[in-house]
C-alpha positions in Angstrom: 24.9 -23.8 116.6 27.7 -26.0 115.2 26.4 -29.1 117.1 22.8 -28.5 115.5 24.5 -28.3 112.1 26.1 -31.6 112.5 22.8 -33.2 113.7 20.9 -31.8 110.8 23.5 -33.1 108.3 23.8 -36.6 109.9 20.0 -36.6 109.8 19.9 -36.0 106.1 22.6 -38.6 105.3 20.8 -41.3 107.3 17.6 -40.4 105.5 19.4 -40.7 101.9 20.8 -44.0 102.8 17.5 -45.3 103.9 15.9 -44.0 100.7 18.7 -45.9 98.6 18.3 -48.9 100.6 14.5 -49.1 100.1 15.0 -48.4 96.4 17.5 -51.3 95.9 15.2 -53.7 98.0 12.3 -52.6 95.9 14.3 -52.9 92.5 15.5 -56.5 93.7 11.8 -57.4 94.5 10.6 -56.1 91.2 13.3 -58.3 89.5 12.5 -61.3 91.4 8.8 -60.9 90.4 9.5 -60.5 86.8 11.9 -63.7 87.1 9.3 -65.7 88.8 6.6 -64.6 86.3 8.9 -65.5 83.2 9.9 -68.8 85.0 6.3 -69.7 85.5 5.4 -68.8 82.0 8.1 -70.7 80.5 7.5 -73.6 82.6 3.6 -73.6 81.8 4.5 -73.3 77.9 7.1 -75.9 78.0 5.0 -78.2 79.8 2.2 -77.8 77.5 4.6 -78.3 74.6 6.2 -81.4 76.0 2.8 -83.0 76.4 2.3 -83.2 72.7 5.9 -84.5 72.3 6.4 -82.1 69.5 9.7 -81.0 68.0 10.8 -77.7 69.3 11.3 -75.1 66.4 14.1 -72.5 66.8 12.6 -69.4 68.1 14.3 -66.0 68.2 12.2 -64.6 71.0 9.0 -64.9 73.1 7.2 -67.9 74.3 4.8 -70.2 72.4 2.6 -73.1 73.1 1.6 -75.6 70.5 -1.7 -77.5 70.1 -2.6 -80.2 67.7 -5.9 -81.2 65.9 -5.5 -84.7 64.1 -8.2 -85.8 61.9 -10.6 -83.2 63.4 -9.9 -84.4 67.1 -7.7 -82.5 69.6 -4.5 -84.6 70.0 -1.9 -85.0 72.8 0.7 -85.8 70.1 1.8 -84.3 66.6 1.8 -87.1 64.1 5.3 -88.3 63.1 6.4 -87.8 59.5 5.3 -90.8 57.2 2.6 -92.3 59.5 -0.3 -91.4 57.3 -1.0 -87.6 58.0 -0.2 -84.5 56.2 0.0 -81.1 57.5 -3.0 -78.9 56.6 -3.0 -75.5 58.3 -1.8 -73.5 61.3 -3.6 -70.7 63.2 -1.7 -68.5 65.9 -3.1 -65.8 68.1 -1.5 -62.5 69.1 -0.7 -61.6 65.5 1.8 -64.4 65.1 1.8 -66.6 61.7 3.9 -69.7 60.7 5.1 -72.0 58.1 5.4 -75.7 57.9 8.7 -77.2 56.8 7.8 -80.7 55.4 11.4 -81.7 55.1 12.2 -81.1 58.7 8.8 -82.1 59.7 8.8 -78.7 61.9 6.7 -75.5 62.3 8.6 -72.3 62.0 6.8 -69.4 63.9 7.0 -65.8 62.5 6.0 -62.5 64.0 6.3 -63.6 67.5 6.5 -60.6 69.8 4.2 -61.5 72.7 4.3 -64.0 75.5 1.8 -66.9 75.9 1.2 -67.0 72.1 -0.7 -70.2 71.1 -0.5 -72.0 67.5 -2.9 -74.7 66.7 -1.5 -77.0 64.0 -4.1 -79.1 61.9 -3.3 -82.6 60.4 -5.4 -84.6 58.0 -5.2 -88.2 56.7 -2.9 -88.2 53.9 -1.1 -91.3 52.1 2.2 -92.8 52.9 1.9 -94.7 49.5 5.2 -93.9 47.8 4.2 -92.2 44.8 1.5 -89.9 46.6 4.1 -89.1 49.4 6.7 -87.8 46.8 3.9 -86.1 44.9 2.7 -84.2 48.0 6.3 -82.7 48.3 6.4 -80.8 45.0 4.6 -77.6 46.0 7.0 -76.9 49.0 10.1 -78.2 47.1 10.3 -76.5 43.6 13.9 -76.4 43.6 14.4 -80.1 43.8 11.0 -81.7 42.2 9.7 -80.7 38.8 7.2 -82.2 36.4 8.8 -82.8 33.0 6.2 -81.6 30.7 6.0 -84.7 28.6 2.8 -86.4 27.7 3.2 -88.5 30.7 4.0 -85.5 33.0 6.4 -87.5 35.1 7.8 -85.9 38.4 11.4 -85.8 38.5 14.1 -84.9 41.1 16.3 -82.2 39.8 19.4 -80.1 40.7 22.9 -80.8 42.0 21.9 -82.8 45.1 18.3 -83.2 45.9 17.0 -85.0 48.9 16.1 -88.1 47.0 18.2 -90.7 49.0 16.5 -94.0 50.0 17.5 -97.1 51.7 16.8 -100.1 49.4 18.6 -103.5 49.5 20.2 -102.5 52.7 22.2 -99.8 50.6 21.8 -96.3 49.4 19.8 -95.6 46.2 18.2 -92.6 44.8 14.8 -91.7 43.3 14.6 -90.5 39.9 11.0 -89.5 40.0 7.3 -90.7 39.9 6.7 -92.1 36.4 3.2 -92.1 35.1 1.5 -94.4 32.7 3.8 -97.4 33.3 2.3 -100.8 32.1 3.0 -103.9 34.4 3.3 -107.4 33.4 -0.4 -107.9 34.1 -1.5 -105.0 31.9 -2.1 -102.6 34.5 -1.2 -99.0 33.8 -0.3 -96.8 36.7 2.3 -94.6 38.5 5.6 -96.0 40.0 8.5 -94.6 41.8 11.7 -95.3 39.7 15.0 -95.4 41.5 18.7 -95.9 40.6 21.5 -97.4 42.8 23.6 -94.5 44.1 26.9 -96.4 43.4 27.9 -98.7 40.4 28.0 -102.4 41.0 31.0 -102.6 38.9 32.1 -101.9 35.2 31.0 -104.4 32.6 30.0 -104.7 28.9 26.5 -104.2 28.0 26.7 -107.1 25.8 29.5 -108.9 24.2 28.0 -112.1 22.4 30.1 -113.4 19.4 28.8 -112.8 16.0 26.0 -115.1 15.2 25.0 -115.6 18.7 21.5 -114.4 19.5 21.0 -111.0 18.1 24.7 -110.4 17.6 26.1 -109.6 14.2 29.6 -108.6 15.2 32.3 -109.4 17.8 31.2 -106.3 19.8 28.0 -107.8 20.7 24.5 -106.5 20.4 22.2 -103.4 21.5 19.2 -105.6 21.9 18.5 -105.4 25.5 16.1 -108.4 25.5 19.0 -111.0 25.0 21.9 -108.9 26.2 24.4 -110.5 28.5 24.1 -107.6 31.1 20.2 -107.9 31.2 20.8 -111.6 32.2 23.2 -110.8 34.9 20.9 -108.3 36.4 17.7 -110.2 36.0 18.4 -113.9 36.0 22.1 -114.3 37.0 24.5 -113.4 39.8 23.2 -110.0 40.6 19.5 -111.0 40.8 20.4 -114.3 42.8 22.9 -112.5 45.2 25.6 -114.8 44.3 29.0 -115.0 42.4 29.3 -115.6 38.8 30.8 -114.4 35.5 30.1 -110.9 34.0 30.5 -110.0 30.4 33.7 -108.0 29.6 35.5 -107.7 26.3 34.7 -109.4 22.9 33.3 -112.6 21.5 31.7 -113.5 24.8 34.7 -113.0 27.1 33.8 -112.8 30.9 35.3 -111.8 34.1 34.5 -113.1 37.7 32.0 -110.8 39.5 30.8 -111.4 43.2 27.4 -110.0 44.1 26.9 -112.4 47.4 26.9 -109.2 49.6 25.3 -106.7 47.4 22.9 -108.5 45.0 19.3 -108.3 45.5 17.8 -109.9 48.8 14.5 -112.0 48.7 12.8 -109.2 50.6 14.2 -106.6 48.1 12.7 -108.4 45.1 9.1 -108.3 46.6 9.2 -104.5 46.3 10.2 -104.3 42.5 7.6 -104.1 39.9 7.7 -106.4 36.8 7.0 -103.7 33.9 7.3 -103.0 30.4 10.4 -100.9 29.5 10.6 -99.1 26.1 13.5 -99.8 23.9 13.3 -97.4 21.0 16.4 -95.8 19.7 17.9 -92.9 18.0 20.6 -92.0 15.6 22.5 -89.5 17.8 22.6 -87.8 21.3 22.4 -84.5 19.5 18.9 -84.2 20.9 17.2 -82.6 23.7 15.9 -84.6 26.8 12.4 -84.1 25.5 13.2 -85.5 22.2 15.1 -88.3 23.6 12.0 -89.1 25.8 9.9 -89.6 22.6 12.5 -91.6 20.7 13.0 -94.0 23.7 9.2 -94.7 23.2 9.4 -94.8 19.6 10.0 -97.6 17.1 13.4 -96.6 15.5 15.7 -99.8 16.1 18.0 -101.8 14.2 16.3 -104.3 11.8 14.2 -106.9 13.7 14.9 -105.6 17.0 12.1 -105.4 19.6 10.8 -102.1 20.9 9.7 -103.3 24.3 10.8 -105.7 27.1 9.1 -106.8 30.4 11.3 -107.3 33.4 12.6 -106.0 36.7 16.1 -104.5 36.5 17.1 -102.1 33.7 19.2 -99.0 33.4 18.4 -95.4 33.2 17.4 -93.7 29.8 19.3 -90.8 28.4 16.1 -88.5 29.1 16.5 -89.4 32.7 19.9 -87.9 32.7 18.7 -84.9 30.7 15.6 -84.1 32.9 17.6 -84.4 36.2 19.3 -81.0 35.6 18.2 -78.2 38.0 19.2 -74.8 39.4 19.3 -71.7 37.5 20.5 -73.3 34.3 17.6 -75.7 34.0 15.6 -73.9 31.3 18.7 -73.3 29.3 19.8 -76.9 29.5 16.6 -78.4 28.7 16.8 -76.5 25.4 20.2 -78.1 24.6 21.3 -81.3 23.0 22.4 -83.9 25.6 25.7 -84.2 23.4 26.1 -80.5 24.9 25.4 -81.1 28.5 29.1 -80.5 29.5 28.6 -76.8 28.7 26.7 -74.1 30.4 27.0 -76.0 33.8 24.6 -78.5 32.8 26.2 -81.5 34.1 27.3 -79.9 37.4 23.7 -79.2 38.3 22.6 -82.7 37.4 22.6 -85.2 40.2 23.1 -88.1 37.9 26.3 -86.9 36.6 29.3 -88.7 37.9 32.6 -87.1 37.1 35.0 -89.3 35.2 32.4 -92.2 35.1 30.7 -93.4 31.9 27.3 -94.8 32.9 25.4 -97.3 30.5 21.8 -96.3 29.6 19.1 -98.5 28.3 18.7 -96.9 24.9 20.2 -98.3 21.6 21.9 -96.2 18.8 19.5 -97.0 15.9 21.9 -95.8 13.0 24.6 -98.3 13.8 24.6 -100.7 10.9 26.0 -103.6 13.0 23.5 -102.9 15.9 26.0 -102.8 18.7 26.2 -99.2 19.9 24.4 -98.0 23.2 23.9 -94.5 24.6 25.9 -93.6 27.8 26.2 -90.7 30.3 29.6 -89.7 29.6 32.2 -89.1 32.4 32.9 -85.6 30.9 29.2 -84.7 31.4 27.7 -85.1 27.8 25.5 -87.7 26.2 27.2 -90.1 23.9 27.4 -93.8 22.6 29.7 -96.7 22.9 30.1 -100.1 21.5 28.0 -102.6 23.6 31.3 -104.5 24.5 32.8 -101.4 26.1 33.6 -101.5 29.8 31.2 -98.9 31.4 29.7 -98.5 34.9 26.5 -100.4 35.8 24.0 -98.5 38.0 20.9 -100.7 38.2 17.5 -99.0 37.7 13.9 -100.4 38.8 10.5 -99.3 39.5 9.0 -99.8 42.9 5.9 -102.0 43.2 2.6 -99.9 43.7 2.2 -101.2 47.4 5.4 -99.8 48.4 5.2 -97.0 51.2 7.6 -94.4 52.6 7.5 -95.1 56.3 10.2 -92.7 57.7 13.2 -90.6 56.9 13.4 -87.2 55.1 15.3 -88.1 51.9 18.5 -86.6 52.9 21.8 -88.4 52.7 22.0 -88.7 56.5 18.4 -89.7 57.0 17.3 -91.7 53.8 13.8 -92.8 53.2 12.8 -96.1 54.5 10.4 -98.2 52.6 7.9 -100.8 53.6 5.2 -102.8 51.9 1.5 -102.2 52.7 -0.2 -105.1 54.3 
C-alpha cells in the first residue's frame, strides 16, 4: 500500500512538471511570435519610410508609415525645405492626426495608438522668393512675426530672439521684415526684405563736416543723410568697396583709420542689394510711439532746405524699426508707449534690435534742432533718444534685398541661418 502511494505521488509530480514545461515552452513561443511580428512590422514601416528619405519625427508609441504626394503625383521623396514646395495637408488613418512644423520641416503625429498607421502628406508648388517665403511663415509663427498695422502693413520679426538669422556677405545678418510699397531707383513699387547686420562694423560719427562744408552749419556736422560722411563710407567708400580707408570721428571733419578689407561688401553681395528710395523725414522728439514715428519718417518735417528722400543701397534702421521689433506678452503695452520710454515695462528686453550698452545710429534726423545736427539713436539703455551727428555710436548697416533674391535653405535659427540665392 505504501508502495502504491509513492508511485501515485511520483506520477502526479511528473505530470505537474510536464505541464509547467509545456506552459513555459508555449509562453516562449508566443513571445517569439509577437517579437517576430513586431520586428517584421517595424522593418516594413521603416523600409517604407526610408524609401521617401523623410525626416523621422519623434513618436512616443506605435508604428507609422509616411507617404508623399507632390504637385498631385505620388512621390518617393519629401521635398526639402526651400526647394519651391510648401506643405498643404496631411491625412492619417486609424484615427491619428498630425501637425506640420514648418520651422523644423517635420511632421508631428498625434493620437497614434495603433500599428500600421499611414499618413499621407501633400505638398504643392510654393515660392522660394524671399518675400513670399517669409510671408508664408506668419500663420504658423505668430510669436515671432506680426504685421505692423501701418498703411503699408509691413510684416516684421518681433520678440527677444526670433528665428530671423540670415547668411549674407559671408556673415550673419538678421531680417527686420518684409517691407511693402518700396520704390526702387527705376520707379517700380514692390515688397522687399529688409535686413540689418547682426554686429556693428565699428563706432563712428554719423557726420562731422566742418561748418560751411556741404549742408553742415556747425562743427558737429549735419543731419542731412544725402551728404553725410557715414553715407559715403557705406555707399561709396571703404565699406562699400571692401577696402581700408578713413571714417568720420570727432568734430570738423576729423577721421580715424578704418579697415573693411575683410568685412566690407563683396561683389556677389552687391548684386543682391536693391537700390531704393529711403524716406528722410524727421521729428522733434523721441517721445512718440512706433506708429507715430513711422509716419514722421515718411513726412516732410526736416531742417530748412533738407531733402526728404534719398536713393541708395546702404542705410541704417529707422526708430520705428526698433519700436516695432518688440514682442512677447508686453508687445501691445509697449506699442502704446513712446520710444523714449522703451526702457520700462520690459519693452527693450523683449526687442531683438536692442543691444545692451550700445548706442545704435538710426537714419532719422531730429527736426527741431536749430543747427540741424542731431540724429535719433536706439540707446544702449533701451530707450529712443538723439545725439549730435559727430557723436561716436555703433554702425549696423541696413539694406533691402533685391526682388529676385530667394531663400534656398536654412530655418532662420542662429545655428542654421537662411541661405540666399539669386533667381536666374
